[in-house]
Structures are given as C-alpha cells and as structure tokens.
C-alpha positions in Angstrom: -0.7 -24.8 -13.2 -3.9 -26.9 -13.4 -5.0 -28.9 -16.4 -8.5 -28.7 -17.9 -10.4 -31.8 -18.9 -9.3 -31.5 -22.5 -5.7 -31.4 -21.3 -6.3 -34.7 -19.5 -7.8 -36.2 -22.6 -4.9 -35.2 -24.8 -2.5 -36.4 -22.2 -4.1 -39.9 -22.0 -4.1 -40.0 -25.8 -0.4 -39.4 -25.9 0.3 -41.8 -23.1 -1.6 -44.6 -24.6 0.0 -44.1 -28.0 3.4 -44.1 -26.3 2.7 -47.4 -24.5 1.3 -49.0 -27.6 4.3 -48.0 -29.6 6.4 -49.9 -27.1 4.0 -52.9 -27.3 2.9 -52.2 -23.7 -0.8 -51.9 -24.6 -3.0 -54.2 -26.6 -4.9 -52.9 -29.6 -8.6 -52.8 -28.7 -9.7 -53.4 -32.3 -7.5 -56.5 -32.9 -8.4 -60.0 -31.9 -6.2 -62.1 -29.7 -5.3 -64.2 -32.7 -4.1 -61.2 -34.6 -2.1 -60.0 -31.6 -0.2 -63.3 -31.6 0.8 -62.9 -35.2 4.2 -61.2 -34.7 5.2 -61.1 -38.4 2.1 -59.0 -39.0 3.1 -56.5 -36.3 4.0 -53.6 -38.6 0.9 -53.9 -40.7 -1.2 -54.4 -37.6 0.2 -51.3 -36.0 -0.8 -49.2 -39.1 -4.3 -50.7 -38.8 -4.3 -49.9 -35.1 -3.5 -46.3 -35.8 -6.4 -46.1 -38.3 -8.7 -47.7 -35.8 -7.6 -45.3 -33.0 -8.6 -42.3 -35.1 -11.7 -43.8 -36.6 -15.1 -42.3 -35.9 -16.7 -43.3 -32.6 -19.6 -45.0 -34.2 -17.3 -47.2 -36.3 -15.2 -48.1 -33.2 -18.3 -49.1 -31.3 -19.2 -51.6 -34.1 -15.8 -53.1 -34.5 -14.1 -52.8 -31.1 -14.7 -54.8 -28.0 -12.4 -53.5 -25.3 -10.8 -56.1 -23.1 -10.8 -56.0 -19.3 -7.1 -55.6 -19.4 -7.4 -52.4 -21.5 -10.1 -51.0 -19.2 -7.8 -51.6 -16.2 -4.9 -49.9 -17.9 -6.9 -46.8 -18.8 -8.3 -46.6 -15.2 -4.7 -46.8 -13.9 -3.5 -44.1 -16.3 -6.4 -41.8 -15.4 -5.6 -42.3 -11.7 -1.9 -41.3 -12.3 -2.8 -38.2 -14.2 -5.3 -37.2 -11.5 -2.7 -37.7 -8.8 -0.2 -35.5 -10.4 -2.6 -32.8 -11.7 -5.5 -32.3 -9.3 -8.1 -29.6 -9.8 -7.0 -27.5 -6.8 -5.6 -29.2 -3.7 -4.1 -32.6 -3.2 -2.8 -34.6 -0.3 0.8 -35.7 -0.7 1.0 -38.1 2.3 0.0 -41.2 0.4 2.6 -40.7 -2.4 5.6 -43.0 -2.3 8.8 -41.5 -1.2 10.7 -44.0 -3.2 9.9 -42.7 -6.7 13.2 -41.3 -8.0 14.9 -41.0 -11.3 13.6 -40.1 -14.7 10.6 -42.4 -14.8 8.0 -42.4 -17.5 5.6 -40.6 -15.1 8.3 -37.9 -14.6 8.5 -37.5 -18.3 4.7 -36.9 -18.6 4.8 -34.5 -15.7 7.5 -32.4 -17.2 5.5 -32.3 -20.4 2.6 -30.7 -18.5 4.3 -28.7 -15.8 5.6 -25.4 -17.3 6.2 -23.4 -14.1 5.6 -19.6 -14.3 9.0 -18.1 -13.5 7.5 -15.2 -11.7 6.5 -17.5 -8.9 9.7 -19.5 -8.7 11.9 -19.0 -5.6 15.5 -19.9 -6.0 16.2 -19.7 -2.3 18.1 -22.7 -1.0 16.3 -23.3 2.2 18.4 -23.5 5.4 16.4 -26.2 7.2 18.2 -25.5 10.5 16.6 -22.0 10.4 13.2 -23.6 9.9 13.8 -25.9 12.9 14.8 -23.0 15.1 11.5 -21.2 14.5 9.4 -24.4 14.8 10.7 -24.8 18.3 8.4 -21.9 19.2 5.4 -24.1 18.2 5.3 -26.1 21.4 2.0 -27.8 20.4 3.2 -28.9 16.9 2.9 -32.6 17.8 -0.8 -32.2 18.1 -1.0 -30.5 14.6 -3.6 -31.9 12.3 -2.6 -30.2 9.1 0.2 -28.2 7.6 -0.6 -26.2 4.4 2.4 -25.8 2.0 2.4 -23.2 -0.7 5.0 -22.8 -3.5 7.4 -25.6 -2.3 8.9 -28.2 -4.6 8.5 -32.0 -4.1 11.8 -32.4 -2.3 11.0 -29.5 0.0 7.6 -31.1 0.8 9.4 -34.3 1.8 11.5 -32.2 4.2 8.4 -30.8 5.8 7.0 -34.3 6.3 10.1 -35.2 8.2 10.0 -32.0 10.3 6.4 -32.5 11.4 5.6 -36.2 10.8 2.5 -36.2 13.0 0.5 -33.9 10.7 -1.1 -34.3 7.4 0.6 -32.2 4.7 -1.6 -30.4 2.3 0.0 -28.9 -0.8 -2.0 -25.7 -1.6 -2.3 -25.4 -5.3 -2.5 -21.8 -6.7 -3.3 -20.9 -10.3 -0.9 -18.3 -11.6 -2.0 -14.7 -12.2 -2.3 -13.7 -15.8 0.9 -12.3 -17.2 -1.1 -9.2 -18.2 -1.5 -8.2 -14.6 1.4 -5.9 -13.8 2.0 -3.7 -10.8 1.0 -0.7 -12.8 -2.4 -2.4 -13.4 -2.9 -3.1 -9.7 -1.6 0.4 -8.7 -2.7 2.8 -11.5 -1.8 6.5 -11.3 -5.4 7.5 -11.8 -8.8 5.9 -11.5 -12.3 7.3 -12.3 -13.3 7.9 -8.7 -16.5 9.7 -9.7 -17.4 6.8 -12.0 -18.2 9.3 -14.8 -16.9 7.0 -17.6 -16.6 3.6 -15.9 -16.6 1.9 -12.5 -13.0 1.2 -11.5 -12.4 -2.5 -10.9 -9.3 -4.5 -10.0 -8.3 -7.6 -11.9 -9.1 -10.8 -10.2 -6.2 -12.9 -8.8 -6.8 -16.6 -8.6 -7.7 -17.9 -5.2 -6.8 -21.1 -3.4 -9.7 -23.5 -2.7 -9.4 -23.9 1.1 -9.7 -27.5 2.2 -12.4 -28.3 4.7 -10.3 -31.0 6.3 -7.9 -31.4 7.9 -7.7 -28.4 10.2 -4.7 -26.3 9.3 -2.5 -25.4 12.2 0.5 -24.0 10.2 0.6 -22.5 6.8 4.1 -22.2 5.1 4.8 -20.3 1.9 8.0 -19.8 0.0 8.3 -16.4 -1.7 10.3 -15.3 -4.7 12.7 -12.5 -4.1 14.4 -11.1 -7.2 16.8 -8.5 -5.6 18.0 -7.5 -9.1 14.5 -6.1 -9.8 11.7 -4.4 -7.9 11.0 -7.3 -5.6 8.7 -5.3 -3.3 6.5 -4.5 -6.3 6.2 -8.0 -7.6 2.7 -9.3 -8.5 3.6 -13.0 -7.9 5.1 -12.2 -4.5 2.0 -10.2 -3.5 -0.3 -12.9 -4.8 1.4 -15.6 -2.8 1.3 -13.6 0.4 -2.4 -12.6 0.0 -3.4 -16.2 -0.6 -1.4 -17.5 2.3 -3.2 -14.9 4.4 -6.5 -15.8 2.9 -6.1 -19.5 3.8 -5.2 -18.5 7.4 -8.2 -16.1 7.6 -10.5 -19.0 6.6 -9.6 -20.9 9.7 -12.6 -21.6 12.0 -12.5 -22.0 15.7 -10.2 -20.7 18.4 -7.1 -22.8 17.9 -3.9 -20.9 17.3 -2.7 -20.7 13.7 0.7 -19.7 12.6 2.1 -18.5 9.3 5.7 -19.2 8.2 7.1 -17.1 5.3 10.3 -18.4 3.8 12.1 -15.5 2.0 15.2 -13.4 2.0 13.2 -10.2 1.5 10.9 -8.4 3.9 7.3 -9.7 4.0 4.6 -7.1 3.4 5.0 -5.1 6.7 1.4 -4.0 7.0 -0.1 -7.3 6.0 2.1 -9.4 8.4 3.0 -6.9 11.1 6.1 -6.9 13.2 3.9 -7.0 16.3 2.7 -10.4 15.2 6.2 -11.7 14.4 7.1 -14.4 16.9 10.5 -15.3 15.6 12.8 -14.7 12.7 15.8 -16.9 11.8 17.5 -15.9 8.6 14.9 -16.4 5.8 12.3 -17.9 8.1 9.6 -15.5 9.5 7.1 -17.0 11.9 3.9 -15.0 12.6 0.8 -15.5 14.8 -1.6 -13.2 13.0 -4.7 -11.6 14.4 -7.2 -13.5 12.2 -10.0 -10.9 12.6 -7.7 -8.1 11.6 -6.4 -10.2 8.7 -10.0 -10.9 7.5 -10.7 -7.1 7.5 -7.6 -6.4 5.4 -8.5 -9.1 2.9 -11.9 -7.5 2.3 -10.1 -4.5 0.7 -9.3 -4.3 -3.0 -6.1 -6.1 -4.1 -4.5 -2.7 -5.0 -5.2 0.9 -5.6 -7.2 0.0 -8.7 -10.4 0.5 -6.7 -11.4 2.8 -3.9 -11.1 1.2 -0.4 -13.4 3.9 0.9 -16.4 5.1 -1.1 -16.4 8.6 -2.5 -19.4 9.4 -0.3 -18.4 7.8 3.0 -20.4 7.3 6.2 -19.5 10.2 8.4 -21.2 8.9 11.5 -18.6 6.4 12.6 -18.7 4.7 16.1 -15.6 3.2 17.6 -15.4 1.5 20.9 -11.7 2.5 21.0 -11.9 6.2 20.3 -9.5 6.8 23.2 -6.9 4.9 21.3 -7.3 7.0 18.1 -5.9 10.4 17.3 -5.2 13.0 14.7 -1.5 13.9 14.5 0.8 16.4 12.8 4.4 17.5 13.1 6.3 20.7 13.3 10.1 20.7 13.1 12.3 23.7 12.3 9.2 25.7 11.1 7.6 28.0 13.6 5.9 29.6 10.6 3.5 26.6 10.5 2.2 27.2 14.0 -0.7 29.3 12.7 -1.5 26.5 10.2 -1.5 23.8 12.9 -3.8 26.0 15.1 -6.2 26.4 12.2 -6.1 22.7 11.4 -7.1 21.9 15.0 -9.9 24.4 14.7 -11.2 22.8 11.5 -11.1 19.3 13.0 -13.3 20.5 15.9 -15.6 22.4 13.6 -16.0 19.2 11.5 -17.3 17.4 14.6 -14.5 15.2 15.7 -13.6 14.8 19.4 -10.6 12.5 18.9 -7.3 13.5 20.6 -5.0 15.9 18.7 -1.3 15.1 18.9 1.5 17.3 17.6 5.1 16.4 17.5 7.5 19.3 17.9 11.2 19.6 18.3 13.3 22.0 20.4 13.2 24.8 17.8 9.5 25.4 18.6 9.5 28.0 21.4 7.5 27.8 24.6 5.4 30.8 23.4 4.3 28.9 20.3 3.8 25.7 22.2 1.4 27.6 24.5 -0.6 28.6 21.4 -0.7 25.0 20.1 -1.9 23.7 23.5 -4.6 26.3 23.7 -5.8 25.1 20.3 -6.2 21.6 21.6 -3.0 19.9 20.5 -1.2 17.6 23.0 2.5 18.4 22.7 5.0 15.6 22.2 8.6 16.8 22.1 10.8 14.7 19.8 14.4 14.6 18.6 14.6 15.3 15.0 15.7 12.6 12.5 18.1 13.7 9.9 17.7 12.5 6.3 21.3 11.2 5.6 20.9 11.8 1.9 19.9 15.5 2.3 22.2 18.4 1.9 22.8 20.6 5.0 20.1 23.2 5.4 18.0 21.7 2.6 14.2 21.6 2.9 14.2 17.9 3.4 17.1 17.7 5.9 14.8 16.8 8.9 11.6 15.4 7.3 12.4 11.9 8.3 11.2 13.1 11.7 7.8 12.0 10.6 8.8 8.4 11.4 8.3 9.4 15.1 4.6 9.0 14.4 5.1 5.2 14.8 6.3 5.8 18.4 2.9 7.1 19.5 2.1 3.7 20.8 -0.5 4.9 23.3 -2.7 4.9 20.2 -3.8 2.1 17.9 -4.6 4.3 14.9 -3.3 7.7 13.8 -4.7 9.9 11.0 -1.7 12.0 10.1 -2.4 15.3 8.5 0.0 18.0 7.2 -0.2 21.3 9.1 -1.2 23.2 6.0 -4.6 21.5 5.7 -8.2 22.2 6.6 -10.6 19.4 7.6 -13.9 20.4 6.1 -15.9 17.3 6.9 -15.5 14.7 9.6 -13.1 11.9 8.5 -13.2 9.9 11.7 -14.3 6.9 9.6 -10.7 6.6 8.4 -9.9 5.2 11.8 -11.6 2.0 10.5 -9.0 1.7 7.7 -5.7 -0.1 8.1 -2.2 1.1 7.5 -1.4 2.6 4.9 -4.6 4.2 3.6 -4.0 7.4 1.5 -4.8 9.0 -1.8 -2.8 8.3 -4.9 0.1 10.5 -5.9 2.0 9.9 -9.1 2.7 6.6 -10.8 2.1 3.7 -8.3 2.7 5.8 -5.2 0.6 7.3 -2.4 0.6 10.8 -1.0 1.7 10.9 2.6 -0.1 14.3 3.4 -3.1 12.4 4.8 -2.5 8.7 5.8 -3.6 6.2 8.3 -0.8 4.6 10.4 -0.7 2.1 13.1 1.9 3.0 15.8 4.4 0.3 16.7 7.9 0.6 18.0 9.1 -2.3 15.9 7.7 -0.6 12.7 9.6 2.6 13.8 12.7 0.4 14.1 12.1 -1.0 10.7 12.0 2.5 9.2 15.2 3.4 11.0 17.1 0.2 10.0 17.0 1.0 6.3 17.5 4.8 6.5 20.9 4.6 4.9 20.1 2.2 2.1 16.7 3.2 0.8 16.6 5.9 -1.8 13.6 8.2 -1.7 12.4 9.2 -5.2 11.6 12.7 -4.0 14.3 13.0 -1.4 11.7 13.1 1.4 9.7 11.0 3.8 7.0 10.3 1.2 9.4 8.6 -1.2 10.9 6.6 1.6 7.6 5.4 3.0 6.5 4.3 -0.5 9.5 2.0 -0.6 8.5 0.3 2.7 4.7 0.2 2.3 4.2 -0.8 -1.3 0.8 -2.4 -0.5 -1.5 0.5 0.3 -5.2 1.3 0.1 -6.6 4.1 -2.0 -9.0 6.6 -0.4 -10.8 9.3 -2.5 -8.8 12.3 -3.5 -11.5 14.4 -1.8 -9.9 13.4 1.4 -6.7 15.1 0.5 -7.6 17.5 -2.2 -4.7 19.5 -3.5 -5.2 23.2 -4.0 -3.6 23.2 -7.4 -4.6 23.9 -11.0 -2.6 21.7 -13.4 -1.2 23.2 -16.5 -3.4 21.0 -18.6 -6.7 21.9 -16.8 -9.2 23.3 -19.2 -11.8 26.0 -18.2 -14.3 23.3 -17.2 -11.9 21.6 -14.9 -10.8 24.9 -13.3 -14.5 25.9 -12.6 -15.1 22.4 -11.1 -12.2 22.8 -8.7 -13.1 26.3 -7.8 -16.6 25.1 -7.0 -15.2 22.3 -4.8 -13.0 24.8 -2.9 -16.0 27.0 -2.0 -19.0 24.6 -1.8 -21.1 25.1 1.3 -22.0 22.7 2.7 -18.6 21.3 1.8 -18.1 18.6 -0.8 -14.4 18.0 0.0 -13.3 16.4 3.2 -9.8 17.8 3.3 -8.3 20.8 1.5 -4.5 20.8 1.2 -3.0 24.2 0.7 0.0 24.1 -1.6 2.3 27.0 -2.5 2.3 30.1 -0.3 0.2 29.4 2.8 -2.9 31.6 3.4 -1.7 32.9 6.8 1.6 34.0 5.2 -0.4 36.1 2.6 -2.6 39.1 3.2 -6.1 38.0 3.7 -7.2 40.3 0.8 -6.2 37.7 -1.9 -4.1 34.7 -2.5 -0.5 35.9 -2.8 0.5 33.0 -5.1 -0.9 35.2 -7.9 2.1 37.5 -7.5 4.7 34.8 -8.1 4.9 33.6 -11.7 6.0 30.1 -10.9 3.3 29.7 -8.2 0.2 30.8 -10.0 -0.9 27.2 -10.4 -1.6 27.2 -6.6 -3.6 30.4 -6.6 -7.3 30.4 -5.7 -9.0 33.3 -4.0 -12.0 31.0 -3.2 -9.8 28.5 -1.4 -8.0 31.4 0.3 -11.2 32.9 1.6 -12.2 29.5 2.9 -9.2 29.3 5.1 -9.8 32.8 6.5 -13.3 31.8 7.4 -11.9 29.1 9.7 -9.3 31.6 11.1 -12.1 34.1 12.0 -13.9 31.3 13.9 -10.8 30.9 16.2 -10.7 32.6 19.5 -9.0 36.0 19.3 -6.2 34.8 21.6 -5.3 32.2 19.0 -5.6 34.6 16.0 -2.5 36.5 17.3 -0.3 33.5 16.3 -1.2 34.3 12.7 0.1 37.9 12.8 2.8 38.8 10.2 6.3 39.7 11.0 8.1 42.6 9.5 10.2 40.6 7.1 7.1 38.7 5.9 5.3 42.0 5.1 8.4 43.2 3.1 8.5 39.9 1.2 4.8 40.2 0.2 5.3 43.8 -1.0 8.4 42.8 -2.9 6.4 40.1 -4.8 3.6 42.5 -5.4 6.0 45.0 -7.0 7.5 42.3 -9.2 4.0 41.4 -10.4 3.4 45.0 -11.1 6.6 45.3 -13.2 5.5 42.2 -15.1 2.0 43.6 -15.6 0.5 40.2 -14.6 -2.8 39.8 -16.4 -4.7 38.6 -13.3 -4.3 42.1 -11.9 -4.2 41.1 -8.2 -1.2 43.4 -7.7 -3.6 46.4 -8.1 -5.7 45.5 -5.1 -5.2 47.9 -2.1 -4.4 45.9 1.0 -7.1 46.2 3.8 -5.7 43.4 6.0 -5.3 44.9 9.5 -2.3 42.8 10.1 -0.4 45.1 7.8 -0.7 47.8 10.5 -0.1 45.5 13.5 3.5 45.2 14.6 4.7 42.4 16.9 8.4 43.3 16.8 10.7 46.2 17.9 11.5 47.0 14.3 8.3 47.7 12.4 9.4 49.6 9.3 9.1 46.9 6.6 9.4 49.4 3.8 12.9 50.2 4.8 13.8 46.6 4.3 12.9 47.0 0.6 15.7 49.6 0.2 18.3 46.9 0.8 16.4 43.9 -0.5 18.7 41.4 -1.9 21.8 42.6 0.0 23.4 40.3 2.6 24.3 42.9 5.2 20.9 44.2 6.3 19.6 43.2 9.8 17.0 40.5 10.0 14.8 41.4 12.9 12.2 38.7 12.3 13.4 36.2 14.9 11.2 33.2 14.3 11.2 31.7 17.8 11.4 34.4 20.3 8.2 35.5 22.1 6.8 38.7 20.5 6.6 41.8 22.7 3.5 43.6 23.5 1.4 44.1 20.3 1.2 47.7 19.1 -0.8 49.1 16.3 0.8 51.6 14.0 -0.5 53.2 10.8 1.9 52.2 8.0 1.7 52.9 4.4 0.9 50.1 2.1 2.0 51.8 -1.1 
C-alpha cells in the first residue's frame, strides 16, 4: 500500500494535533509569553485549535513559525517518508533496535491496511533457506538482494543471512479487488474485434531500482490450500512481478530467484529445468532471462490474444530441427487413417518440421507401416492409465498424452489431435511458450492443439500428482488445466471445432459453413468432432443420421477432409477403407434416420462411395450383420489390428 500526497498531509495533521494535545509541540500562533502562562493552557489550547484551522491568509498575518516548529515538521515528514515511500525503499539504514508499541508504530498501523489476498501465513523455516543459499557460492560478492512480500522481522532475518549485500524491499501496489481470475481468464473474448478490442486489466508494476545490482530476488507467496490457490490473482501477480524484476537485470552476471511457498510455483513461468534446489518451501531458480523476457511480453491472462488473428505464416527458426508436430494413438487403430490425413495436411500447408507419433503396443505393424509411409516418426510408449477412470472407459488410457513431455530431443512440440486437418501453416506457434492453446469453457484451455516444451522433470511433475488431482472432465484436458493454470490464448481459428451450437442462429451457421469451405482457407486448423469423416461414406456427413450428433454435421467440412484424402498417395488411401462391421453400423444408423423421417433427408441419398464395394476381410456380407444387430452372440469379424488380406472388390447392394 502506498500513500498519496494528500494522505501524507492528513497524516501530518493528525500527528501534529496528537503531539500538541500532549504538550509536545508549541503553538505557532502563540507568543513565548503566552506559552509560559500555564493557567491559561485550556483557553490557549482552544485558541490554538481555531488558529490551526484558520484560513491560510489569516495565519500568514498572525503566525511567525519558530525554528523549533520547522525542525519538528521536517523530522515528522522524514519519518512518514521513511515508512511510506513512493515505490522502493532501502531498509539497511533503519535501526534494528526499534521495538515495542512506539508512537511511530501506532501511526504506521493507522496507515497500513494490508490486503489479505497478498498475505502469506507461512512460518518460514530459515534452515531451509540456508540450505538452498549454500548453492549460491558467490553470495558474499552480492551487491543487492530484492525482497518482495516479507514482513519487517523476516527482512531482518535476510540481513543476517546475507550481511554483505544491500537489502532492497520491493514495494508492490495491490491489484484492484475487482480483478478476479474470471476477468483474467474469460470464457470468451471478441477475437474478431467486431464490438470491442479485448484488453486485459493492468496489474501494478514494481519500479525496478537502478542501483544496486540485484543478484538475488526473493518473494514470499500466499498459498490458501482451502481455496483455489493455483488460480489466485495475488499469487500470480507476485510471481509475475518477481519475474519482471529479474528480467530487468542488465549485464551477464548470474541472477537467482527464490520463491518461498508451500504450493507449486507456476511451472511454465519458473520451469523445473531451471530449478537448482528445493528444500521444503524454498524453491531456488536460475532462470533464462531472455526466455523470461519473452514470456513477460505476453498478456497477463487469456483476456487478450497472445497471437494475432491473422498471424505471420512465414516464420524462420534457427532451431527447426528441435521442433516437431506430434500426435498420439493408443487403443484406437480406427484413428490411423485420421493421423495419415493429418500428416498429409501438414505437408500440404507447407511445413517441413518433424512429425512424431506416439503409439502403444495395440497398434499393429501393418498400421505402423502406413503411419511411417505418411511421414510420421514412430515412438512406441507404454500407456498411462487414468487411475480415476472406469475399466474399459473412453478415458482409461488418455493420460498417455503426458508422454509428450518425454520427447526431449525437441525443445518445442505442437500437439494436434489425430482428427484434425491443418489448412494453413502454423509453424509460427513454435515461437510461443508452453502452454499456448485456444480457450475452452470457463477459465480453461482446449488441449486439442497446444504448444508444450518437453522436459523429463515436467513429465515427473505430471506423474507425481496423478492420484490426487481431479480432472473436471475425467480426461487429460482437465488434468493439464489443473497443472498449467497460466496459459496463453491463441485464436480459435487455430483449433476450430466442427460444431454447430444449439444457440447458433442462421447467420452464425452460414458463417461457420463459409469458414469450413473457404478457399483459400481462412481457418488454420479444423477439428472434426462427432463421427469422423473416414468412418462415414464420403457421400455425406454421417452425423446427420444420429439425432444426438447432428450438431457436428457439415457436408462442407466433410468434403474438405475428403479433398485432402484424395491428395494422398493411393497406397495410403487403403488405410481408410471400411471394415464390414463399420459398413453395417452406417447402414443401421441410416435406417434409424429413415424410420425417424429426419428432416435433413440425408438418409435418402444413394451411396456411391466405392469403399462400400471394397472388402478387406474374409467376411464381407455386412447386410447379414443387420439381421442379428443388437444380439450378443453374432461373430465380430472386424478385427481391428490384424493386417487385412488381399483387397477384393465385390458388388454389394447398398439398399
């Protein structure tokens, strides 16, 4: 808390009145003779009060301030300035012997109303601090130590720990109480700037001292474990400002950051690769200052775009060999075709970065061959089970995505789901830090497209909390949102969902349809939700035939995927052929739509897709499956992982 000039004036007024009431200050408008007349004290005091509040011009006529009065006022002004500086003050010259409830303490308490959001109730274990300071072998040569959010007694402890350095208390104005996490991370912003330009609220900044040189910056962080400590504005503010003071350092001398907290510091601001030592609540980092400066140039939250809607597609990187696109397939050979098409789309968009795919043992050698032919580098992984998932549930193995952080041969990864098309080059996202993604719902990000920075210690961090963190959606997206609460918003055009919301009006539906089909493309990435295009007949989007999936249906987006499919080499297109069971399922849904007389009328379209007549299994009569559909004792010949036999073509009825 910092006082304005008017606050200082009011403070001096109260102080002087207090002293005069105790006969400690002479009245400037009474003569020496009058002051000596003790019997008149009560009357004179009343006159004194009138004189003090008299107009300035009257006082100038009647008052002749004594030298003693001037000296007292100067001393009082100095005291107020010492205890309430404008931004930063040096504590080294303050006496360590001031104890007890002095008059100055009383005045200070009168002014100092601490914001409880910033208060840390952690009882510092100074032996832990000592253990990490041992790592600072050059601390005796330190010129300055910056201290943020420590109380007076803790500052005195710091002086004893590093007595050679000058200790600078960094004063930080509190953020407005109106700034909440929902304000910093809104669910929606006007990315197109149709109504207003999105702006983030300003958080107060520390005035960085020019001298002395700061060699160590220490900050004490609040950690309210009864609440949402990882989404706490004050905690974020303190960490950002500690980082900002560090980033302001000039020269090549090493600088260290010490965070004192029981809770995990922001893992993608202060990375585990930069963590030198941790002892209990003491976390000592040696940050890469250039990287830190880049991060601090970004908006404080997702309240603004970190990447412009129309981004620079021509991006040069001197470390392209350390950057890659990545996706993952586990327990789902049905997505092999989607991954092959995604690779094709990346190359068609102009990127030459490495393509890396993580697969588990359920993906056959036959399908791996197809993925390699499409350009993917195969990395075999062991799946990671979600301990909170039910057996055989859709989310049982989706924590396997954490294996992305083990791709340490790369500095940056752009993760994409295997059901996407890259329509425009997004190599520029390699310039972004972890985690950069589009917004999802509430304050959360969507993990379908995201920038990550591989690190074995980050992988270990994810694994360490796997049994305690509860994912809001039961999957990896919810889990990652609990770890990486500080993330950076990219435009939704870089992960545009193929989805019509129930509340979309006709104008919105036309706009989305235009975006799906625009040529040259407007969207960067199109994310196919619902039934996937390669699992439908190419004639139309089969989401039309499922009542609960019609919000995902778009014939325009469907045709766009097939355009990429047709550009693939023929040897890769065979990985998109339909199995007998899939054909039966499609016909079953079509018949249900016919029974329901769905208004869109897609069920009336006669199938021309040649894959209907191409059989890749020994059992090809999908119509016979419909006779027993719904029974549990019919034979399932659609083995997902076995290599298909020689492809044969057979004329089969589609009626």
